[in-house]
Structures are given as structure tokens and as C-alpha cells.
C-alpha positions as CSV (number, residue, x, y, z in Angstrom):
1,X,-55.2,8.4,201.5
2,X,-55.0,8.1,197.9
3,X,-56.0,4.8,196.0
4,X,-52.4,4.0,195.3
5,X,-51.6,4.4,199.1
6,X,-54.6,2.2,199.9
7,X,-53.1,-0.5,197.3
8,X,-49.8,-0.6,199.0
9,X,-51.2,-0.8,202.3
10,X,-53.4,-3.7,201.1
11,X,-50.5,-5.3,199.6
12,X,-48.4,-5.1,202.8
13,X,-51.4,-6.6,204.9
14,X,-51.7,-9.4,202.4
15,X,-48.1,-10.4,202.2
16,X,-47.4,-10.1,206.0
17,X,-50.8,-12.0,207.0
18,X,-49.3,-15.4,208.0
19,X,-52.2,-16.4,210.3
20,X,-55.2,-16.3,208.3
21,X,-54.0,-15.0,204.8
22,X,-51.6,-16.1,202.1
23,X,-48.3,-14.8,203.5
24,X,-45.7,-17.2,204.8
25,X,-42.0,-16.9,206.1
26,X,-39.1,-16.8,203.6
27,X,-35.5,-15.8,204.0
28,X,-33.7,-13.6,201.4
29,X,-30.1,-13.6,201.2
30,X,-28.2,-10.9,199.2
31,X,-25.0,-11.8,197.3
32,X,-22.8,-10.7,200.3
33,X,-24.5,-13.6,202.4
34,X,-26.6,-11.2,204.4
35,X,-29.9,-12.9,205.2
36,X,-33.2,-11.4,206.4
37,X,-36.6,-13.1,207.4
38,X,-39.4,-11.6,205.4
39,X,-43.0,-12.6,204.6
40,X,-44.1,-13.1,201.0
41,X,-46.4,-14.9,198.6
42,X,-45.3,-17.5,196.3
43,X,-46.1,-20.2,193.8
44,X,-44.2,-23.2,192.4
45,X,-46.2,-24.6,189.5
46,X,-44.8,-27.7,187.8
47,X,-47.1,-27.6,184.8
48,X,-47.8,-24.6,182.7
49,X,-50.5,-24.0,180.0
50,X,-49.3,-22.1,176.9
51,X,-51.9,-19.2,176.7
52,X,-51.3,-19.0,172.8
53,X,-52.0,-22.7,172.0
54,X,-53.7,-23.9,175.3
55,X,-51.0,-26.9,175.2
56,X,-49.8,-28.3,178.4
57,X,-46.0,-27.4,178.7
58,X,-44.2,-29.3,181.4
59,X,-41.6,-27.3,183.5
60,X,-41.2,-25.6,186.6
61,X,-42.0,-21.9,187.2
62,X,-41.5,-20.8,191.0
63,X,-41.9,-17.2,192.1
64,X,-42.2,-15.1,195.1
65,X,-43.8,-11.6,195.6
66,X,-42.2,-9.4,198.4
67,X,-42.8,-6.1,199.8
68,X,-40.2,-3.6,198.6
69,X,-40.7,-1.7,201.9
70,X,-40.2,-4.7,204.0
71,X,-36.9,-5.2,202.2
72,X,-35.8,-1.8,202.7
73,X,-36.4,-2.0,206.3
74,X,-35.0,-5.6,206.8
75,X,-32.1,-5.6,209.8
76,X,-29.6,-6.2,209.0
77,X,-29.7,-4.2,205.8
78,X,-29.8,-6.0,202.5
79,X,-27.7,-4.6,199.8
80,X,-30.4,-3.1,197.8
81,X,-33.4,-4.9,195.9
82,X,-32.8,-8.5,194.7
83,X,-31.6,-8.9,191.0
84,X,-31.1,-11.9,188.7
85,X,-27.4,-12.6,188.3
86,X,-26.4,-14.2,185.1
87,X,-22.7,-14.5,185.8
88,X,-21.8,-18.0,187.3
89,X,-18.8,-16.7,188.9
90,X,-20.9,-14.1,191.2
91,X,-23.1,-15.3,194.0
92,X,-26.9,-14.9,193.2
93,X,-29.7,-13.6,195.5
94,X,-31.3,-16.4,197.3
95,X,-34.7,-17.1,198.6
96,X,-35.6,-20.1,201.1
97,X,-38.8,-21.0,202.2
98,X,-41.0,-24.3,202.9
99,X,-43.2,-25.7,200.4
100,X,-46.9,-26.7,201.3
101,X,-45.5,-30.1,202.7
102,X,-42.8,-28.4,205.0
103,X,-39.9,-29.3,202.8
104,X,-37.2,-26.4,202.9
105,X,-36.3,-25.4,199.3
106,X,-33.5,-22.7,198.5
107,X,-33.9,-20.8,195.1
108,X,-31.9,-18.2,193.2
109,X,-33.4,-15.1,191.9
110,X,-33.3,-15.3,188.0
111,X,-35.1,-12.3,187.4
112,X,-36.7,-9.5,189.5
113,X,-39.5,-7.4,188.5
114,X,-40.3,-4.5,190.9
115,X,-43.7,-2.8,190.6
116,X,-42.9,0.6,192.1
117,X,-46.6,1.7,191.9
118,X,-47.6,-0.4,194.9
119,X,-44.4,-1.6,196.3
120,X,-44.1,-5.3,195.0
121,X,-41.1,-7.0,193.8
122,X,-41.9,-10.1,192.0
123,X,-38.9,-12.5,191.7
124,X,-38.8,-15.3,189.1
125,X,-36.8,-18.3,190.8
126,X,-34.8,-21.2,189.8
127,X,-33.8,-24.0,192.1
128,X,-30.4,-23.4,193.6
129,X,-27.8,-26.4,194.2
130,X,-25.0,-24.0,195.4
């Protein structure tokens, strides 16, 4: 097994370990409304530090990392990989999960950054009030 294959296997183990690891349950919904339960790793930071100046910048920066292979094998089949949809007349991809306090939050995918080297897609999220 190559180092790249080992990294991909490690990624799958990390994202899907919901018992003793960092993985947690999330639901990914494509533009047609098809939803699939997945496991992922997220953050939702309400305070960010500007790396250039060291100044605290207020804002919210939620993201989620998902396994591309889990998305591809999700049943029912999702319509490809999530993408950001900037057209307000079109339905966005959605991600729902509970925060650390158990509050259910739904986000829209504003940007998706696939890493096809190890099979991770990092989705930059925005709160969704659809």
C-alpha cells in the first residue's frame, strides 16, 4: 500500500470514527433534495485572527470535511460532489448537523474544495435560512 493510499485510509477512519474520534453525523442534501447521512469533521468558529496582522476579526467561519468516497457511495445516490451555488434562483447544496450543544443547524455550501489526493472535500459553509 502506498503512502497516499494509507493517508486516504487514515482519513476515512478519522472521519467515520464517531465513537472515540472526531467524526460526527451530518446530512448532505444535493440541489434536487436528495439527502444522505454521512460522517464528517467540522468547525464553526465565531472569531478569527487575521494571520497578516494578528488582529481579531469578528465573523463566522463554519466548514465541514467529508470523504469523497463516502459521498460517491451514499445511498440514495447524490448528484455528484457538493459545489457552491451563487445563483439565488437555484437551490444550494445543504449540510445539517448538531453543534456541540445538540442544536441542529443547517448550512448551505458556499464553496467546495476537493482534495483528490487523499479523497477529502472541504466545504466552506454559510448559515441557511431557506
